[in-house]
C-alpha positions as CSV (number, residue, x, y, z in Angstrom):
1,X,7.9,-4.3,4.3
2,X,6.9,-7.6,4.5
3,X,3.3,-9.2,5.8
4,X,5.9,-11.3,8.5
5,X,7.1,-8.0,9.9
6,X,3.2,-6.6,9.9
7,X,3.5,-4.3,7.8
8,X,1.1,-4.1,4.9
9,X,0.5,-6.4,1.9
10,X,2.0,-4.6,-0.5
11,X,1.2,-7.8,-3.3
12,X,-1.9,-9.1,-2.0
13,X,-3.5,-5.0,-2.4
14,X,-1.9,-4.7,-5.6
15,X,-3.4,-8.6,-6.8
16,X,-6.6,-8.2,-5.1
17,X,-7.0,-4.7,-5.8
18,X,-8.2,-3.1,-2.9
19,X,-6.7,-2.1,0.1
20,X,-8.4,-1.0,3.4
21,X,-8.4,2.7,4.5
22,X,-6.3,2.0,7.9
23,X,-4.1,0.1,5.0
24,X,-4.1,3.1,2.9
25,X,-3.0,5.5,6.2
26,X,-0.2,3.2,6.4
27,X,1.0,3.4,3.0
28,X,0.8,7.2,3.2
29,X,3.1,7.3,6.3
30,X,5.0,5.3,4.9
31,X,5.8,6.5,1.8
32,X,6.2,10.0,3.7
33,X,7.9,9.7,6.9
34,X,9.7,6.0,6.9
35,X,13.4,6.6,4.8
36,X,14.2,3.1,5.7
37,X,11.5,2.3,3.1
38,X,13.6,0.2,0.0
39,X,13.4,0.7,-3.7
40,X,11.2,-2.1,-4.6
41,X,8.2,-1.5,-2.0
42,X,8.6,2.7,-3.0
43,X,8.1,1.5,-6.2
44,X,4.7,-1.5,-5.6
45,X,3.5,2.2,-3.1
46,X,3.6,4.0,-6.3
47,X,1.9,1.7,-7.8
48,X,-0.8,1.4,-5.8
49,X,-1.4,5.4,-6.0
50,X,-2.0,5.5,-9.6
51,X,-3.8,2.7,-9.8
52,X,-5.9,4.0,-6.1
53,X,-6.5,7.1,-8.7
54,X,-7.1,5.6,-12.0
55,X,-9.7,3.1,-9.8
56,X,-9.0,0.1,-10.1
57,X,-7.6,-0.3,-6.6
58,X,-11.0,0.1,-4.5
59,X,-11.1,1.3,-0.9
60,X,-13.0,-0.5,1.2
61,X,-14.1,-0.6,4.9
62,X,-12.0,-2.7,7.4
63,X,-9.1,-3.3,9.1
């Protein structure tokens, strides 16, 4: 899931502590349906979901 391929910037989300509603939806979709997600990306997605639940990453309006 690299930014270069038009996919989610996982490292940027973790660094900035923010994600848009669209990015959140895409994360859920990738996590639930895409068997080709690498272990590394799956781990980062899990970290994002964990931080959202802890209030360390906030959902923002926007694209």
